N, CA, C and O atoms as a GROMACS GRO file, in nm:
protein
  392
    1MET      N    1  23.362  -2.000 -14.136
    1MET     CA    2  23.361  -1.895 -14.235
    1MET      C    3  23.497  -1.890 -14.304
    1MET      O    4  23.601  -1.908 -14.240
    2THR      N    5  23.494  -1.866 -14.432
    2THR     CA    6  23.615  -1.851 -14.511
    2THR      C    7  23.631  -1.704 -14.549
    2THR      O    8  23.537  -1.641 -14.596
    3ILE      N    9  23.752  -1.651 -14.528
    3ILE     CA   10  23.783  -1.513 -14.562
    3ILE      C   11  23.885  -1.515 -14.675
    3ILE      O   12  23.992  -1.573 -14.662
    4THR      N   13  23.851  -1.450 -14.786
    4THR     CA   14  23.942  -1.439 -14.899
    4THR      C   15  23.976  -1.292 -14.918
    4THR      O   16  23.888  -1.208 -14.935
    5LYS      N   17  24.105  -1.262 -14.914
    5LYS     CA   18  24.152  -1.124 -14.920
    5LYS      C   19  24.227  -1.101 -15.050
    5LYS      O   20  24.304  -1.185 -15.095
    6LYS      N   21  24.202  -0.982 -15.110
    6LYS     CA   22  24.271  -0.946 -15.233
    6LYS      C   23  24.301  -0.796 -15.227
    6LYS      O   24  24.211  -0.716 -15.202
    7GLN      N   25  24.425  -0.760 -15.248
    7GLN     CA   26  24.464  -0.619 -15.251
    7GLN      C   27  24.472  -0.576 -15.397
    7GLN      O   28  24.544  -0.637 -15.477
    8ASN      N   29  24.398  -0.473 -15.433
    8ASN     CA   30  24.396  -0.422 -15.569
    8ASN      C   31  24.436  -0.275 -15.562
    8ASN      O   32  24.350  -0.187 -15.550
    9GLY      N   33  24.567  -0.248 -15.571
    9GLY     CA   34  24.616  -0.113 -15.551
    9GLY      C   35  24.594  -0.071 -15.407
    9GLY      O   36  24.640  -0.138 -15.314
   10SER      N   37  24.523   0.039 -15.388
   10SER     CA   38  24.495   0.085 -15.252
   10SER      C   39  24.358   0.036 -15.202
   10SER      O   40  24.313   0.075 -15.094
   11THR      N   41  24.294  -0.049 -15.281
   11THR     CA   42  24.164  -0.104 -15.243
   11THR      C   43  24.180  -0.246 -15.189
   11THR      O   44  24.239  -0.332 -15.254
   12LEU      N   45  24.127  -0.269 -15.070
   12LEU     CA   46  24.127  -0.400 -15.009
   12LEU      C   47  23.991  -0.464 -15.033
   12LEU      O   48  23.888  -0.408 -14.998
   13GLU      N   49  23.992  -0.582 -15.093
   13GLU     CA   50  23.868  -0.656 -15.119
   13GLU      C   51  23.868  -0.782 -15.032
   13GLU      O   52  23.962  -0.860 -15.034
   14ILE      N   53  23.761  -0.799 -14.955
   14ILE     CA   54  23.748  -0.916 -14.870
   14ILE      C   55  23.615  -0.984 -14.901
   14ILE      O   56  23.508  -0.922 -14.894
   15ALA      N   57  23.623  -1.112 -14.936
   15ALA     CA   58  23.504  -1.192 -14.963
   15ALA      C   59  23.482  -1.288 -14.846
   15ALA      O   60  23.576  -1.351 -14.798
   16LEU      N   61  23.358  -1.297 -14.802
   16LEU     CA   62  23.324  -1.386 -14.691
   16LEU      C   63  23.235  -1.498 -14.740
   16LEU      O   64  23.146  -1.477 -14.823
   17GLU      N   65  23.260  -1.618 -14.688
   17GLU     CA   66  23.178  -1.733 -14.722
   17GLU      C   67  23.138  -1.804 -14.594
   17GLU      O   68  23.224  -1.834 -14.511
   18GLY      N   69  23.008  -1.830 -14.578
   18GLY     CA   70  22.961  -1.900 -14.459
   18GLY      C   71  22.880  -1.808 -14.369
   18GLY      O   72  22.796  -1.732 -14.416
   19ARG      N   73  22.908  -1.816 -14.238
   19ARG     CA   74  22.832  -1.742 -14.138
   19ARG      C   75  22.922  -1.645 -14.062
   19ARG      O   76  23.029  -1.683 -14.014
   20LEU      N   77  22.879  -1.521 -14.052
   20LEU     CA   78  22.950  -1.421 -13.974
   20LEU      C   79  22.872  -1.405 -13.844
   20LEU      O   80  22.773  -1.333 -13.837
   21ASP      N   81  22.919  -1.474 -13.741
   21ASP     CA   82  22.847  -1.478 -13.614
   21ASP      C   83  22.944  -1.463 -13.497
   21ASP      O   84  23.059  -1.423 -13.516
   22THR      N   85  22.899  -1.495 -13.378
   22THR     CA   86  22.979  -1.479 -13.258
   22THR      C   87  23.110  -1.558 -13.265
   22THR      O   88  23.212  -1.514 -13.212
   23MET      N   89  23.107  -1.672 -13.329
   23MET     CA   90  23.226  -1.757 -13.337
   23MET      C   91  23.326  -1.707 -13.442
   23MET      O   92  23.446  -1.723 -13.423
   24THR      N   93  23.278  -1.647 -13.551
   24THR     CA   94  23.366  -1.610 -13.661
   24THR      C   95  23.397  -1.460 -13.669
   24THR      O   96  23.492  -1.421 -13.737
   25ALA      N   97  23.318  -1.377 -13.601
   25ALA     CA   98  23.341  -1.232 -13.606
   25ALA      C   99  23.482  -1.193 -13.561
   25ALA      O  100  23.542  -1.104 -13.622
   26PRO      N  101  23.538  -1.256 -13.455
   26PRO     CA  102  23.675  -1.220 -13.417
   26PRO      C  103  23.777  -1.248 -13.527
   26PRO      O  104  23.878  -1.177 -13.537
   27ASP      N  105  23.754  -1.348 -13.610
   27ASP     CA  106  23.845  -1.377 -13.722
   27ASP      C  107  23.843  -1.263 -13.823
   27ASP      O  108  23.948  -1.219 -13.871
   28LEU      N  109  23.724  -1.215 -13.856
   28LEU     CA  110  23.713  -1.104 -13.950
   28LEU      C  111  23.773  -0.977 -13.889
   28LEU      O  112  23.843  -0.902 -13.956
   29GLU      N  113  23.745  -0.954 -13.762
   29GLU     CA  114  23.798  -0.836 -13.695
   29GLU      C  115  23.951  -0.834 -13.699
   29GLU      O  116  24.012  -0.730 -13.726
   30LYS      N  117  24.013  -0.948 -13.674
   30LYS     CA  118  24.159  -0.958 -13.678
   30LYS      C  119  24.211  -0.936 -13.819
   30LYS      O  120  24.308  -0.863 -13.840
   31GLU      N  121  24.146  -0.997 -13.917
   31GLU     CA  122  24.187  -0.981 -14.057
   31GLU      C  123  24.179  -0.835 -14.100
   31GLU      O  124  24.269  -0.785 -14.167
   32LEU      N  125  24.072  -0.767 -14.061
   32LEU     CA  126  24.057  -0.627 -14.097
   32LEU      C  127  24.163  -0.540 -14.030
   32LEU      O  128  24.223  -0.454 -14.094
   33LYS      N  129  24.187  -0.564 -13.902
   33LYS     CA  130  24.288  -0.485 -13.830
   33LYS      C  131  24.427  -0.505 -13.892
   33LYS      O  132  24.505  -0.410 -13.902
   34ASP      N  133  24.456  -0.627 -13.932
   34ASP     CA  134  24.587  -0.658 -13.991
   34ASP      C  135  24.602  -0.604 -14.132
   34ASP      O  136  24.714  -0.583 -14.178
   35SER      N  137  24.492  -0.580 -14.202
   35SER     CA  138  24.498  -0.550 -14.345
   35SER      C  139  24.459  -0.407 -14.383
   35SER      O  140  24.495  -0.362 -14.491
   36MET      N  141  24.387  -0.335 -14.298
   36MET     CA  142  24.330  -0.206 -14.337
   36MET      C  143  24.428  -0.090 -14.335
   36MET      O  144  24.399   0.014 -14.393
   37ASP      N  145  24.541  -0.104 -14.271
   37ASP     CA  146  24.633   0.010 -14.257
   37ASP      C  147  24.670   0.074 -14.390
   37ASP      O  148  24.665   0.197 -14.402
   38GLY      N  149  24.707  -0.004 -14.488
   38GLY     CA  150  24.750   0.050 -14.616
   38GLY      C  151  24.637   0.074 -14.714
   38GLY      O  152  24.660   0.127 -14.823
   39ALA      N  153  24.515   0.037 -14.678
   39ALA     CA  154  24.402   0.046 -14.770
   39ALA      C  155  24.336   0.184 -14.763
   39ALA      O  156  24.316   0.240 -14.656
   40GLU      N  157  24.304   0.236 -14.879
   40GLU     CA  158  24.229   0.361 -14.888
   40GLU      C  159  24.080   0.336 -14.904
   40GLU      O  160  23.998   0.422 -14.874
   41ALA      N  161  24.045   0.217 -14.953
   41ALA     CA  162  23.905   0.179 -14.972
   41ALA      C  163  23.890   0.030 -14.937
   41ALA      O  164  23.983  -0.049 -14.954
   42LEU      N  165  23.771  -0.006 -14.888
   42LEU     CA  166  23.742  -0.143 -14.850
   42LEU      C  167  23.614  -0.188 -14.919
   42LEU      O  168  23.512  -0.121 -14.913
   43ILE      N  169  23.623  -0.305 -14.984
   43ILE     CA  170  23.506  -0.367 -15.046
   43ILE      C  171  23.485  -0.501 -14.978
   43ILE      O  172  23.575  -0.585 -14.974
   44LEU      N  173  23.365  -0.521 -14.923
   44LEU     CA  174  23.329  -0.649 -14.862
   44LEU      C  175  23.230  -0.718 -14.955
   44LEU      O  176  23.122  -0.666 -14.983
   45ASP      N  177  23.268  -0.837 -15.004
   45ASP     CA  178  23.184  -0.914 -15.096
   45ASP      C  179  23.110  -1.021 -15.016
   45ASP      O  180  23.171  -1.113 -14.962
   46PHE      N  181  22.978  -1.007 -15.010
   46PHE     CA  182  22.894  -1.098 -14.932
   46PHE      C  183  22.819  -1.198 -15.020
   46PHE      O  184  22.717  -1.252 -14.977
   47ALA      N  185  22.867  -1.224 -15.141
   47ALA     CA  186  22.798  -1.314 -15.233
   47ALA      C  187  22.775  -1.453 -15.171
   47ALA      O  188  22.672  -1.516 -15.196
   48ASP      N  189  22.869  -1.499 -15.091
   48ASP     CA  190  22.859  -1.633 -15.031
   48ASP      C  191  22.839  -1.629 -14.881
   48ASP      O  192  22.861  -1.729 -14.813
   49LEU      N  193  22.797  -1.514 -14.829
   49LEU     CA  194  22.768  -1.502 -14.685
   49LEU      C  195  22.624  -1.543 -14.660
   49LEU      O  196  22.531  -1.482 -14.713
   50ALA      N  197  22.606  -1.647 -14.579
   50ALA     CA  198  22.472  -1.702 -14.556
   50ALA      C  199  22.398  -1.635 -14.441
   50ALA      O  200  22.275  -1.636 -14.438
   51TYR      N  201  22.473  -1.577 -14.345
   51TYR     CA  202  22.411  -1.527 -14.223
   51TYR      C  203  22.503  -1.425 -14.158
   51TYR      O  204  22.625  -1.436 -14.166
   52ILE      N  205  22.443  -1.325 -14.092
   52ILE     CA  206  22.520  -1.230 -14.014
   52ILE      C  207  22.447  -1.204 -13.882
   52ILE      O  208  22.326  -1.183 -13.881
   53SER      N  209  22.521  -1.206 -13.772
   53SER     CA  210  22.463  -1.182 -13.640
   53SER      C  211  22.503  -1.042 -13.591
   53SER      O  212  22.572  -0.968 -13.661
   54SER      N  213  22.459  -1.009 -13.472
   54SER     CA  214  22.494  -0.879 -13.413
   54SER      C  215  22.645  -0.866 -13.394
   54SER      O  216  22.699  -0.756 -13.404
   55ALA      N  217  22.713  -0.975 -13.366
   55ALA     CA  218  22.859  -0.971 -13.353
   55ALA      C  219  22.923  -0.932 -13.485
   55ALA      O  220  23.021  -0.857 -13.487
   56GLY      N  221  22.870  -0.982 -13.594
   56GLY     CA  222  22.920  -0.946 -13.726
   56GLY      C  223  22.889  -0.801 -13.759
   56GLY      O  224  22.971  -0.732 -13.819
   57LEU      N  225  22.771  -0.755 -13.720
   57LEU     CA  226  22.735  -0.615 -13.742
   57LEU      C  227  22.830  -0.521 -13.668
   57LEU      O  228  22.866  -0.415 -13.719
   58ARG      N  229  22.870  -0.560 -13.548
   58ARG     CA  230  22.962  -0.478 -13.469
   58ARG      C  231  23.095  -0.462 -13.542
   58ARG      O  232  23.151  -0.352 -13.545
   59VAL      N  233  23.145  -0.570 -13.602
   59VAL     CA  234  23.271  -0.564 -13.676
   59VAL      C  235  23.255  -0.475 -13.799
   59VAL      O  236  23.344  -0.397 -13.831
   60LEU      N  237  23.141  -0.485 -13.868
   60LEU     CA  238  23.117  -0.400 -13.984
   60LEU      C  239  23.111  -0.253 -13.946
   60LEU      O  240  23.164  -0.168 -14.018
   61LEU      N  241  23.047  -0.223 -13.834
   61LEU     CA  242  23.038  -0.085 -13.790
   61LEU      C  243  23.175  -0.027 -13.757
   61LEU      O  244  23.204   0.087 -13.793
   62ALA      N  245  23.259  -0.105 -13.691
   62ALA     CA  246  23.395  -0.060 -13.659
   62ALA      C  247  23.476  -0.036 -13.787
   62ALA      O  248  23.549   0.063 -13.797
   63ALA      N  249  23.462  -0.126 -13.884
   63ALA     CA  250  23.534  -0.110 -14.011
   63ALA      C  251  23.483   0.012 -14.086
   63ALA      O  252  23.560   0.087 -14.145
   64HIS      N  253  23.352   0.032 -14.083
   64HIS     CA  254  23.292   0.148 -14.150
   64HIS      C  255  23.345   0.278 -14.090
   64HIS      O  256  23.380   0.371 -14.164
   65LYS      N  257  23.352   0.284 -13.958
   65LYS     CA  258  23.404   0.404 -13.892
   65LYS      C  259  23.550   0.428 -13.929
   65LYS      O  260  23.589   0.542 -13.958
   66ALA      N  261  23.630   0.323 -13.930
   66ALA     CA  262  23.772   0.337 -13.963
   66ALA      C  263  23.790   0.380 -14.108
   66ALA      O  264  23.876   0.464 -14.138
   67MET      N  265  23.711   0.325 -14.197
   67MET     CA  266  23.728   0.354 -14.340
   67MET      C  267  23.662   0.487 -14.380
   67MET      O  268  23.696   0.542 -14.485
   68SER      N  269  23.572   0.539 -14.300
   68SER     CA  270  23.508   0.667 -14.334
   68SER      C  271  23.609   0.781 -14.328
   68SER      O  272  23.588   0.886 -14.388
   69ARG      N  273  23.718   0.761 -14.256
   69ARG     CA  274  23.824   0.862 -14.250
   69ARG      C  275  23.918   0.849 -14.369
   69ARG      O  276  24.005   0.934 -14.390
   70LYS      N  277  23.900   0.744 -14.446
   70LYS     CA  278  23.983   0.721 -14.564
   70LYS      C  279  23.895   0.732 -14.688
   70LYS      O  280  23.821   0.828 -14.703
   71GLY      N  281  23.904   0.633 -14.775
   71GLY     CA  282  23.828   0.636 -14.900
   71GLY      C  283  23.690   0.576 -14.893
   71GLY      O  284  23.614   0.584 -14.989
   72GLY      N  285  23.655   0.515 -14.781
   72GLY     CA  286  23.522   0.459 -14.765
   72GLY      C  287  23.518   0.308 -14.775
   72GLY      O  288  23.617   0.242 -14.804
   73MET      N  289  23.399   0.255 -14.750
   73MET     CA  290  23.375   0.111 -14.749
   73MET      C  291  23.243   0.085 -14.818
   73MET      O  292  23.146   0.160 -14.801
   74LYS      N  293  23.238  -0.022 -14.897
   74LYS     CA  294  23.111  -0.062 -14.955
   74LYS      C  295  23.095  -0.213 -14.943
   74LYS      O  296  23.193  -0.288 -14.939
   75VAL      N  297  22.970  -0.254 -14.938
   75VAL     CA  298  22.934  -0.396 -14.928
   75VAL      C  299  22.864  -0.432 -15.058
   75VAL      O  300  22.771  -0.363 -15.101
   76ILE      N  301  22.910  -0.540 -15.121
   76ILE     CA  302  22.852  -0.580 -15.249
   76ILE      C  303  22.796  -0.722 -15.242
   76ILE      O  304  22.831  -0.799 -15.153
   77ASN      N  305  22.707  -0.753 -15.336
   77ASN     CA  306  22.651  -0.888 -15.352
   77ASN      C  307  22.581  -0.938 -15.226
   77ASN      O  308  22.604  -1.051 -15.182
   78VAL      N  309  22.496  -0.855 -15.168
   78VAL     CA  310  22.425  -0.891 -15.045
   78VAL      C  311  22.300  -0.971 -15.081
   78VAL      O  312  22.219  -0.928 -15.163
   79ASN      N  313  22.285  -1.088 -15.018
   79ASN     CA  314  22.167  -1.171 -15.046
   79ASN      C  315  22.046  -1.120 -14.965
   79ASN      O  316  22.060  -1.029 -14.884
   80GLU      N  317  21.931  -1.180 -14.988
   80GLU     CA  318  21.807  -1.134 -14.924
   80GLU      C  319  21.810  -1.148 -14.772
   80GLU      O  320  21.760  -1.060 -14.702
   81ILE      N  321  21.868  -1.256 -14.721
   81ILE     CA  322  21.872  -1.280 -14.577
   81ILE      C  323  21.955  -1.173 -14.506
   81ILE      O  324  21.912  -1.116 -14.407
   82VAL      N  325  22.073  -1.148 -14.558
   82VAL     CA  326  22.162  -1.047 -14.498
   82VAL      C  327  22.103  -0.908 -14.519
   82VAL      O  328  22.111  -0.823 -14.430
   83ARG      N  329  22.044  -0.884 -14.635
   83ARG     CA  330  21.982  -0.753 -14.663
   83ARG      C  331  21.871  -0.724 -14.563
   83ARG      O  332  21.856  -0.610 -14.518
   84GLU      N  333  21.793  -0.826 -14.529
   84GLU     CA  334  21.685  -0.807 -14.432
   84GLU      C  335  21.740  -0.768 -14.295
   84GLU      O  336  21.683  -0.683 -14.227
   85VAL      N  337  21.850  -0.830 -14.255
   85VAL     CA  338  21.914  -0.794 -14.128
   85VAL      C  339  21.960  -0.648 -14.134
   85VAL      O  340  21.940  -0.573 -14.038
   86PHE      N  341  22.020  -0.607 -14.245
   86PHE     CA  342  22.063  -0.468 -14.262
   86PHE      C  343  21.944  -0.373 -14.254
   86PHE      O  344  21.953  -0.267 -14.193
   87ASP      N  345  21.832  -0.410 -14.317
   87ASP     CA  346  21.714  -0.325 -14.317
   87ASP      C  347  21.654  -0.310 -14.177
   87ASP      O  348  21.623  -0.200 -14.133
   88VAL      N  349  21.639  -0.422 -14.107
   88VAL     CA  350  21.577  -0.423 -13.974
   88VAL      C  351  21.661  -0.347 -13.872
   88VAL      O  352  21.607  -0.279 -13.784
   89THR      N  353  21.793  -0.359 -13.883
   89THR     CA  354  21.882  -0.297 -13.784
   89THR      C  355  21.919  -0.153 -13.818
   89THR      O  356  21.980  -0.084 -13.737
   90GLY      N  357  21.883  -0.106 -13.937
   90GLY     CA  358  21.918   0.029 -13.979
   90GLY      C  359  22.055   0.038 -14.046
   90GLY      O  360  22.097   0.147 -14.085
   91PHE      N  361  22.123  -0.073 -14.058
   91PHE     CA  362  22.255  -0.072 -14.123
   91PHE      C  363  22.243  -0.037 -14.272
   91PHE      O  364  22.339   0.011 -14.332
   92ALA      N  365  22.127  -0.062 -14.331
   92ALA     CA  366  22.106  -0.026 -14.472
   92ALA      C  367  22.118   0.124 -14.492
   92ALA      O  368  22.153   0.170 -14.601
   93ASP      N  369  22.089   0.202 -14.386
   93ASP     CA  370  22.099   0.347 -14.394
   93ASP      C  371  22.241   0.396 -14.367
   93ASP      O  372  22.276   0.508 -14.404
   94ILE      N  373  22.323   0.314 -14.304
   94ILE     CA  374  22.459   0.352 -14.266
   94ILE      C  375  22.560   0.310 -14.371
   94ILE      O  376  22.647   0.388 -14.410
   95LEU      N  377  22.549   0.187 -14.418
   95LEU     CA  378  22.648   0.128 -14.510
   95LEU      C  379  22.616   0.163 -14.655
   95LEU      O  380  22.501   0.188 -14.691
   96THR      N  381  22.719   0.164 -14.736
   96THR     CA  382  22.702   0.174 -14.882
   96THR      C  383  22.690   0.032 -14.933
   96THR      O  384  22.785  -0.046 -14.928
   97ILE      N  385  22.571  -0.002 -14.983
   97ILE     CA  386  22.543  -0.139 -15.028
   97ILE      C  387  22.513  -0.134 -15.177
   97ILE      O  388  22.427  -0.059 -15.222
   98GLU      N  389  22.585  -0.216 -15.253
   98GLU     CA  390  22.563  -0.224 -15.398
   98GLU      C  391  22.524  -0.364 -15.438
   98GLU      O  392  22.501  -0.391 -15.556
   0.00000   0.00000   0.00000
């Protein structure tokens, strides 16, 4: 998985490419922990994310909880495969998805 990070003022934008699974979730978790301190808002761009597993969902839930105390978090450009995972797991009701 490739992680591309961009800071736009107080908004942190992270784009993911590839698979967010058991092997790559710790990489995203570390990147978020290292980068979220100064961010008031978090945007996760999933345009090139092909797959997400329960390990990836766990990282998203932790980020959502951390950012809910700040300006919030949204997920953009979600494909059908990832959207179905969000729908089945109930994450579609928890996350802000655009």
